[in-house]
C-alpha positions as CSV (number, residue, x, y, z in Angstrom):
1,M,9.1,-8.6,2.9
2,S,7.5,-5.8,1.5
3,K,7.3,-2.5,3.5
4,L,3.5,-2.5,3.7
5,K,3.9,-5.9,5.2
6,S,6.6,-4.4,7.7
7,I,4.0,-1.6,8.8
8,L,1.0,-3.7,9.2
9,K,2.9,-6.3,11.4
10,S,4.5,-3.4,13.6
11,R,1.3,-2.1,14.3
12,K,-0.6,-5.4,14.7
13,M,-3.0,-4.7,11.7
14,T,-4.2,-7.0,9.4
15,Q,-5.2,-6.8,5.9
16,K,-8.6,-6.6,6.6
17,Q,-8.4,-4.0,9.1
18,L,-6.5,-1.7,6.8
19,F,-9.0,-2.6,4.4
20,N,-11.8,-1.2,6.6
21,Q,-9.4,1.6,7.8
22,I,-9.2,2.8,3.8
23,Q,-12.9,2.3,3.4
24,E,-13.7,4.5,6.1
25,V,-11.2,7.2,5.8
26,C,-11.5,7.3,2.0
27,N,-15.2,6.1,1.0
28,T,-14.0,4.1,-1.7
29,P,-12.1,0.8,-0.8
30,V,-8.9,-0.7,-2.2
31,P,-10.3,-4.4,-3.1
32,L,-8.8,-6.8,-0.3
33,Y,-7.1,-8.9,-2.7
34,Q,-5.1,-6.1,-4.2
35,I,-4.1,-5.2,-0.6
36,S,-3.0,-9.0,-0.1
37,R,-0.9,-8.8,-3.6
38,I,0.8,-5.5,-2.3
39,T,1.5,-6.8,1.0
40,S,2.8,-10.0,-0.1
41,G,5.0,-8.1,-2.8
42,K,3.4,-10.0,-5.6
43,T,1.9,-6.4,-7.0
44,K,4.6,-3.7,-7.1
45,N,3.1,-1.7,-9.7
46,F,-0.2,-0.1,-8.5
47,T,-1.8,3.4,-9.0
48,I,-1.0,6.5,-7.3
49,V,-4.5,6.7,-6.0
50,T,-4.3,3.2,-4.4
51,M,-1.0,4.3,-2.8
52,M,-2.4,7.4,-1.7
53,K,-5.3,5.7,-0.1
54,I,-3.2,3.4,1.8
55,C,-1.0,6.3,2.7
56,R,-4.1,8.2,3.9
57,A,-5.5,5.4,6.0
58,L,-1.9,4.4,7.6
59,E,-1.4,8.2,8.1
60,I,2.0,7.6,6.4
61,T,4.0,9.1,3.5
62,P,4.6,7.5,0.4
63,N,8.6,7.4,1.1
64,E,7.6,5.3,4.3
65,L,5.8,2.7,1.9
66,L,7.7,2.5,-1.1
67,T,11.3,1.8,-1.4
68,K,14.2,3.0,-3.8
69,A,13.6,-0.1,-6.0
70,D,10.0,0.6,-6.1
71,Y,10.5,3.8,-7.2
72,S,13.0,2.5,-9.8
73,D,10.7,0.4,-11.2
74,L,7.8,2.9,-11.7
75,F,9.9,5.2,-13.7
76,K,11.3,2.7,-16.0
77,Q,7.6,1.9,-16.8
78,V,7.0,5.7,-17.4
79,G,10.1,6.7,-19.7
C-alpha cells in the first residue's frame, strides 16, 4: 500500500476530495488520473511540483509521503 493511500484512508478522504483540495489550495490541479496512479503505486516517479501540491493540500511533509525506497528510485534517475 502506498503511503498516500494510507494517508487518505486514515483521513477517510477520497482521491476526488484530494483533487479538489489541491485545486483549492494550489489553484492548479494535479490530474485525477495521476492522483489515482500515485495512490495505487503504479506511478512512483512524479515531479517535485506534484509532490509539493499533494503535501500542501494534505498539510504534510515530503517525508510523510515518500518511503526510503522512493528516494532511492529518484536518486537513481538523477545520477
